[in-house]
N, C-alpha and C positions, 0 to 999 in steps of 0.2 A: 543417562542422564541425558536432559533436552539441552543441547548447546545454548548459549546465550544469544541473543539477536544481534546480529551485527551492524554496521554502519551500512553494509553492502548489500545488507537483506532489506532494510527501511528503504533503498532508493528505490524511486520509482524505476520498474524492468522497462523496457525497451521490445520491441518484436520485428520481425520481417517475415515474409512470406515470397516462398520460391516452390517451383515446381521441382528442384534438386539443387539442394545445399552440397559445394563439393570442399571438404576439411583437407586444404591443405595446396600449397602452390607450386609444389616441385613438377619434373615431368610428368607422372603420371596424375596429378590435379589437373595440371592446367591443360594437358592433352585432352581428359574427360570434362573438363570444362568449356573448351573450346568446341569439340565435336556437341554436345548435349547443346550449347546455343544453337549452332550449327542446324541440329534437328530441331528449332524451334521451342526449345523447353526455355521457361524462365530458369535462368540459373545464376546463382551466388557463390560466389569462392571466399572461404574461411579460409585464414592463416595467422600464425602465432606473432611472427616478426612481418617483416616488409618482405613484399610478393617476391623478392629473390634468395632470400634467407636460408633457405632449405639447403638441403642435401647436393641435389643434383648438379650447382655449380662449382661443387667440389670434385665431381667424379673427373678424372684425370686421362684414364685410359683408351676409350673410345667405347664405338658400339660394336659387338660381335655378331656380322652379317655375312651372309655369303649373294653376292651379286654379281652375277656371273658376266653380265652385260657391261660392267664397269671394270673389265680387265682381274678378277679372281683368279687364283690359281689356277691351272688345269686341273690339278689334282685335290680342289676344292668341292664341295657339293654339300648340300642341304642335308645328306644321309650322313655326313661327316659330322655336319656341326651338330646334330642331334646324338650324334654314338660318341662325340667329345662330352657333350653335356649328359649324358647318363651315366658315362664312364666319372665325370666328377663328381656327381648325386650319389655314389657309395650306393646305388641298389635301390634310393629311396625315391626318386622321382616316377612320376606318373610319364610314361611314354607318350600317349596320344597328346596330353597337354603339353609337352616338349616339341613334338610335331608342330602342334595347333601352333603354340606362342613364336616358337624359332622359326617357322615356313611363314608368318606374316609378317618377320622382318624387313624385306626388303619392300614391300608396300609404305610398310612406316617409315622406312629411311627416304625413300623417294617422295612422300607428302612432306616432310624436312627439306628435302630438296629443292622441293616448288614454291615452298615456302621462304625461301631465301636463307635457308643456313649453309655456311661456308667449311666445309671439310677441307683436309687438305691432301692435293694434288699432288702427284708425283712427275716427273719430267715429261710422261708423254701426255701429260694434262687428265689422266684418271684417278679417282679416288686412292690415296695411298693409304698401304696397307701396313698393321705392322702383327706380331704374337704374341702371345700374351700363354701364362700358365695354365696348362692343359688342352690349348689347342693343338690342332696337328698340323695346322694349315696358317697363311698370312691373311685374316679375315676380317681384322678389328681395325676399322676405321674411323678416324681421328680430326678433331680439328684443333689449330693452335698450339699443334706440337702434342700438348700435353693438357689442353683446354677445354675437352668435348664437353663435359659438363656445362660451361658456362655460356658456351657457343648454343648447346640445345634449350639451355633457359632462356637466351635472350632469344630466341626464333620462335618461343612458344610463349613469353612477353609480349612481342610484338601482334602474334595472331590472338593476344587474348585483351588487347587494346579495345575499350568500351566496356568489358566485361566488367558487373559490380565485383569489388573486391573489399572486403572487408579483412584491413590490416591489419595489427594486433589484436587479434581475438582470438579467446581461446576456448575451443569446445569441451566442456565439463562432461557433459553426458547426454546419451541419446534420451530424445522425448517418446514415448511408446503409448500406444493405446491401451486398450482393455483387454484385446488378443495379442499383443507382443508386439506388434505391428510399429516399427522403427516412424516416425512423421515429424521428425525435425530435429534439433539438438540445443540445449539450454549453452547459453554461452558466458563469458567474462570478457568485456571491452575495454580496450584502452590502458591507461597506464593506473588508474583508478578502481579497476576490476569492476565496473559497471555490471550489474545482470542482465540478460538479456534472452531472448528466446528466438530461434529460426524455424519456422515451422515450414514443411516440405512434404511433398509426395516421396522423397527419396532422396538417403543420405550416401552419399560416395567418399568412404574414406581413403584417402591418400597421403597420409601423414609420414611416412618413414618408418623409423627402424628404433632401434633401443639401445644405441651406442654408451649412452649416458649411464648405464649401468655399470659399466667400468670406469676407472681411473683416466685411463687411456686410452683414447677412441680416434679414428680418422674421421669420426662425425661431428658438426656442428652442436652447439649447446639446446638446438630443441629437440635434439632425436632422444626423447625420453618417454617412449613407448606409449603416450597419448591413446591413440587410435586404436591399440590393441588392448590397451584397461578399456575403452569405450566399448569396443565391441564385446569384451566378456561381461561387462557389468548387462548389457543389453539382452545376454543371452546367447550371444554367437559362438561357434566352436573355433577352438583353433588350434593348429597340428605343426610339427616340426619344431617346437620351441628351443628345443636343446641343442638346437645345432647353430650355433653362433660364430659366423665365420671371423677369425682373426685376420688382417692384411699382414703378410709377412714384413712389412719393410713402411714405416712410418718413422721419419727422420727423429732420431734419437736426441734428446737435450738433455743434462742431470734436473733428476726434479722434475720433468714435464708433468702434467695433468691437465686432463681434458682434452680438446683436441688437438692433435698433434698433424704435424703437414704431413701429407702421405708423399710416398716415392713410389709413383707409378708401377706395376708391372710390366710396363714395357720398357723400362729401363733394361731389365734383363732380357727383354724380347730383343733388342739391338744389342746385346752381346755383353752386359757386365755380368758380374757372380758375384757370390755371398761368401766372405769368409771369417775365419776367427779374429780373437787378437795375434794370434801367431801365424797367421797369413794361409792359413790352411782350407781348402774347400769345404763349406758345410754341406753342402748337398753331392759332395763325390761318392757314390755307389749307393745313396740312396733312394735313388729312384732314377727308370730309363728316362725320363727327360729331364734329369739334373736339375739344373737350375730353375726350369721352365714348368717344373712339375705343378700339379694343382697346389693351391693356397694351403688347406687341410696339413698336406704333408710340409712344406716347405716352412709353415708355421710350428710345427710339430719338430722338425731337425733342429729350428733353431733354440726353441726353447731347451731341447737336450742337449744342443751341444754350450747352450747356456750353465745348466745345471748339472753338468762333466765338467766344466772349468777346472783347473789346478786351484784347488781353497775355492772355489762357488763364488769368486770375487767377479768375473764378467757380468755385466749387464747389458751388452748390446752386442750385436757382430758388425761387420762392413757390407757395404756394398761395394766393390770395385768398378766402376764405372770410367776408368782411368784411358780406355782403351775407343770409348766412343768421340771419336772427332766432332767438333762442335758441338757438344753437351748444352749450352746455353740456348742454341737456336731450336734443336731437335725439342727440349724441354725447358722451355723457359718458365714454368712453374714450380719447376722442382728447382732448378737453379737457382731462382730469386728465394726461395725456402732455405735453400744452402748457404746462398752470401749472406743473409742474414743471420746464419749459426757461424758464421768465419770458416764457408768451407766452400774448397774451388774443386769439383768434381773432375774438372780433367786433371786434375793434381792429385787430390786425396782423395782416398775412400770414405764413401759414408757412412755414417753410423746410423743402424739400422735396428729396428725393434719390432715384435709383431703388437699390434693394436686394434681392440674392439672395433669391427669394419661392417660387418654387413648380418641380419637376419636373414636367415634360411626361411625359417618358419613363419609364420603370423595367423590370420584370421583364415580361416579356410573358406575360399570360393570357387568357382567354377571356372571356366577358361571364359567365362564373361565377365567375370565379377561378381557374381551373385554369391552371397552368403547363405545361410540356414535361417537368416532372419527376413522376413518380408519388411522390403524395404531400407535394406541396408547393403550397402555394395563398399568393394574396395579392390584397389589398384595399387602396383608399387609395393615396397619393401613391408609395408605391413599386411599385404596379403599372402596368403600360403594357395599358391597354382597348383603345385607339384612340378613347377619349372626345375627348383633346385635340389630339391631330394635336401641329401645330407650335407650339400656342400656347393656353391655355387661356383659356375663356371665365369672364370673374367669377363667383366665387360657382356654382362646376359643381362645385366638390372637397368640400364638405359633401355635396350630393347623391350625388356619385359615392360616398364613404364609407356613406352608410346604403345604397345600394343595393347596394354590392359586398358590404359586409361582409356583410348578409343573405345574400346568393345564395352568397359561398364557403362558409359554416357546411351549406346547403344541398346545396352539390355534394358538400361532406364525407360528409354523412349519405347522400346518394343513392349514393356510391362503394362506402363502407362496406357499405350494404345491396347493393349490385351484387354485392360479392365482390372489387370490383377494388383494393382495398387489402388484401393479404396480411399477415399477421403475419408480421416479418422480424426476423432480429438485426442488430443494427449491427456493422458491421466494426470492430475495434478498431483503433485509430490515434493517435500523438503527436500533442500539442498543436500548431495548425498553426504554422508559422514561414514568416512572409510579410515582402515588402519593408514597410517603414514609412518614413516622412518627419517630419520633425518640421511639426506642425501649422500655426505662426505663417509658415513658409517656402512652403509650401504653399498657404495661402491667399491670401497678397501673387503667389506666378503665376499662381494663377487668376484674381485679380481684375485683374491687369495686362494676362494674355493671353486671359483666355478668358472676359471676363465680356459685357457688351452687345456689346462690337464686337472682330471678332477679324480675324485674318490670318495666310495659313499660316507665316512669318516667326516672329509672336510664338508662336504655338502649338509651333512647334518649338523654341524657346530652350524654353519651359515646359516639354515634355516630357525634352529633356536635361538640363534641370536635376534632375526629378526622378529622373532615372534615375542621376545622380552623388549626389543628397543621400539616397536610401533605405538603410536598414541591414536585414537579416534578422532579425528579433525572433519570439520564441514570444509566442504572445499570452495571456499568464496575468496579462495587468493590464488592466482596462476602458480605461485609455489606451491599451494599446497595443489593443487589440480597435478603438477607437473611429477612432484616427491611422491604421491598418489598412485600415481600412474607404474615407476620407476617400482616402488615396493609391490603391486601385485604380479607385475610383471616378473620381477625377481623371484617369486615364489612360484607363478607358473614355470620358468625356466628351471630352477631347482626341483619343482614336482618332476617336471617331464626327464631332466638328465639323472636324478636319481633311480627314477624306474627302469631306465634303458640301461641296463646290466651288459655293457661291449662299449667296445669303440667302432666308431663309424664315422666316416667323414670328417667335420671339426667338432665332432663330439669324441673327445678323448679320455678313455676311463684308466688312470693309472693300474687301479686294482681288478679293472678288467679288460687287460690290454689286446684280447682277441674279439674279431667280426663273427657274428654268430646269425648266421643265414636261416638258420634253422627255426630260430625264434624272432627273430629282429627286424628281418627285411621288411618292415612294413613301417608306417606311422602312427605315431602316439596321438590322440585326441584328447585336449584339455577345456575343462569347462568349469566353470565357479557352481558349486554346490549353493543350497538354501542362505548357507554363514556367510554364504561371499568368499570360498576358499576353492583354489584353483583345484581339482581332482581331475585325474584321468578315466575317461568315460569307457575305456576299454583295456583292464588291467591285465598285463600280458602274462601272469599267472595264471588267470581262467583260460588263454588262448592256448598255453602251453597244455594244460590238462586234457 
């Protein structure tokens, strides 16, 4: 049935034109936009909220990078950083991509420093370093104690001054030519969602993650998987979607929903330990690195401890940081969040619980941000480069955004210069009408059946419930765009997680607790079939046969 014409459709649409449109304004997006402008490309940034509203400013821990000239530990090296990343990734990292991206980290950080970024220094005047889970050395540099993301965002916003930015503009879907080449985006503008189009020779997606799939997350409200959904609908491939990393420690408050304050992993790097309600160490005997084990290990251990509590009544554990002198000076952001909840970390253990944090998978790209759809590029959390595999190593995300944002812009410039992006006319088409589920119900389903622990029966329940609860909805409003993205991404995550019949990294199957390298040591690719359903393009049973 054809939907009725809305007021939004009847408004005179607006349009804009650029060489490249960057969707998103976090570390990857602004890095890409600044570099594209440096290369002489007419660049336009489209962002859902205000320029600084994305996830980058919430990143607390730091940037993982080996900078020998700045006093890195004598036993640290690029090889060690690569090895730690591969170990955290559970056998699914692309080793060449890891070395390429991690190896570019020093140049990326030095560019930030030359641009005025202010990182913390030690008593000798060299960059201060801390250690986080999964790292074998003190290689994480930080700013403002625990406000690294905010400093990176500030520095990039200064660099981006003068660039045209469309704030409060939501990308609905990609414009494509008859051959399938991406040639811009359809956009809703402002509080009244005025429709418009941005025509461009290339589109760089830097839209972040999908944390709002779950009831509790460290992500801001903008993290609704829009870029991933847009890419899938444009014909792009995605991979590793089953690997959703849960941060072990967000501040617990009763009945909290939505974005929860993060308690950076660096607190454990400075000596804090996890204990249960009885004061027993949570990570004792679980992993050789103890409280500094990789995030998937720590999150699973907390979840197991809570599930096995007498009477099953515990819903959080504690991070005991009372041994860290000067806590408020070292971790001012965490201290402020704790103070707002009536907690003094120097006297009281901090109540914490795991929450959805980072999507390890995303739109498949090469190490220069190119997707398998001509004209479409991706960088940052929305992209799957092969760096993270089955679980992200702490503080590799800001590093990835800095490196891959720059590379994506350079790839666009190279492709334009080589004539690989011919100018084409967008195919005319109506506003998409797609399945949309109510967000609260979807979040409950995903949190209960596709969170840290999963099994086949629960995921089947979630999938069936989504099937019967969706309504075909035209994407005329911002809410519809976001909820449609969450619905599609939820289905894609469930498809990938249901197919992977093992436990690996941050994908924990209670009914398949063992890791199976014989069959499963490879990524799964997801695309949309002609009816718009996410399907695996490389069924595991065919490979096993």
